[in-house]
C-alpha positions, 0 to 999 in steps of 0.5 A: 518136895510136893510143891517145889518143882512149881514153886522154883520155876515160878520165883525164878521167873518173876525174879527174871522178869525184874532183871535179876537171872540165875548165874548157875544154869547146871548141875550134875547134883540128880539122881538117876534110878535103875529102872530109868527114872530121873530126879533132875536138880537146876542150880538156880543161884543168884548173884543175891537173894537180897538183890532178888528179894528187893526186886520182887517186893518192889513189883509187889508194891507196884501191884498194891502191896503195902510194906511197913519197913522199920515196924517190928511185930510186937503182938498179934491179936486174937479173938476169945476162940485163939484165933489170930486176926491181926498184928500190932506193930511198933514204929521207929518213933514209938508208936503203934499200928494195928494190921487186921488180917481178913485171912491170916497172919504169917510169921516169916521173921528168920531166926533167933542168932541175935537173941542171946536168950535164946541162943544160951538157952538152945545152942549155948555151944555156938556161942563161939562162932560169929553170928553173921546176920543182924536183927534175927532176934527170935520175934517171930518165935516169941509172938509164935509161942505166946498166941499158943505154939509150941517152939521145934524140940531140941536141938536146933539145927545151926547152919555153919558157913566159911569164908570159902565157900564156892568151890574151896569147900570141896577140897579137904586142905590141911586145917590149922588153928591159930596156934599152928596146930592141925585140928581136925580130919578134913574131910569134915564138911563145912556145915559140920566143920564146928563140931571138932572146932568145939573140942580143938579150938578155944572158944575165943577163936571165934571160929578163925583158922587156916586152910593151906594148899599147894600149887599142884596142877596133876594129882590134885586133892580128890574133888568133882571140879575137875581143876586143881585149887591153884588154878583158882586163885590167880590174879582177878580170881572172883573166888576169894579176896587177896587180903584173905588168901596169901601165899608163900614161897617156903613154908616159913614165908607162908606161915609168916604172912598167913599169920601163922605161929612160924615154928608150929605151922612148919612142924604141922606142915612137916608131920602132915607130910609124913603122913602123906607119905606113909599114905596113911593118917594116924592123927586124924584118920583122913583116907590115904587118897585124901591125903596131899602133900604139901611140896610143891611151891609157891604156897597158899593159906586161905585165912578162914572163918566159920560162922553161923548163918541161920539156926533152921528152927522155928515154931512147930508147923502142919503140912500146910505151915499153920501154926500148932498147939501143944495137941497138933491142932492148928492155931486159926489164922496163924501160919510160920514159913521159912525158918521159922517153921519147924526144923527142915534138917531134923538134926543140930547141924544143917545137912541137906542139898546143896540148894534145899535151903533156898528151894525150902523157903521159896516154897514154904513162903509162895504156898503159905500165902496160897493158902492162907488166901484160898484155903487149897494148894492150887496157884492161880498162876502156876509155873514150870520148868517149861517156863525157865528151860531155855535158861537151863540148855547148853549150847546144844539145845541139851540138858546136862542130867540127859547125860549118862555120865551126870552124876547119880546122887546129890552132895549133900553139904 
């Protein structure tokens, strides 16, 4: 909160210098207070954070940084008083490299989703969901604990995503299980969908399900987007793979094309339409304002997947991201950043404003390095919004958050 206003623009500006520009420039996820003050939120999503990191890594190498790829850290080096003085890595041909640290070692190895033992111990209920990343084996957690640190208390926040993110996650589409049965209140947010699924779907379903909608162009599902969902699935849509979105001119045809058991699926849709007609959901409690019947062909189905894209919990750190021991004292020379540090969500599910995950890791990464090098929190070359404002201005030069129509609350996923 204290440093993101500088760190975000710094990362974005360095990316722009390398040809990586944001793809979204404005957001109405801002807060306007009664006294007239304003917290403006800029959405600075890149097409791919991986592309951004590769570009910045190449820039760092040009400026003298050295990367040891395919050389995972297997041990930290500590002096007799516990100070971390280096790290040992193992190359792909089985040799070891020792790097001495004149300032500090920073653990930034991501989460532990690919470490079955850690997942079984800390998040056993998440085994039913596909883990969408590779090589996230908890190395940073293990090294931090062996150096005297302690892991964040349970529960650890799992970051749940679906393959229909983008605009589709804002619509409470009818949800059916692989058996063709309705299984949840569809207004449950994407990041919490694992909770009803863990009770109402089978573990072997592995997060697979169906989301259905029809072709209404007026009176469509409540949404902040201002456009009907059918407008997003046309030919050439940038949002959905045609193998994921299927259509049908009848309910039976839709179910058959999607792979939904036809008899069960049609029965579930008709039951849902009955709830819509009476304006009251007796089965799952969706508000009447969010019930929209499936009655306007052609009909559409998103063949949905729910997967775990991160586990947001690491080793405990202090307010400078120094790893702390059981007595909450910092371990000299050892930092952790990103999801290797603490539990930024503070709960079992990922719950934060859109973009906060990126903002957190950008800020933590920048300021752990600054503090490790200088012992202070003052960057040598600070950045700020003025360095980027042309990228966030509309055609008339104004900003979305300057309008009185700007939203007054941040949407939390």
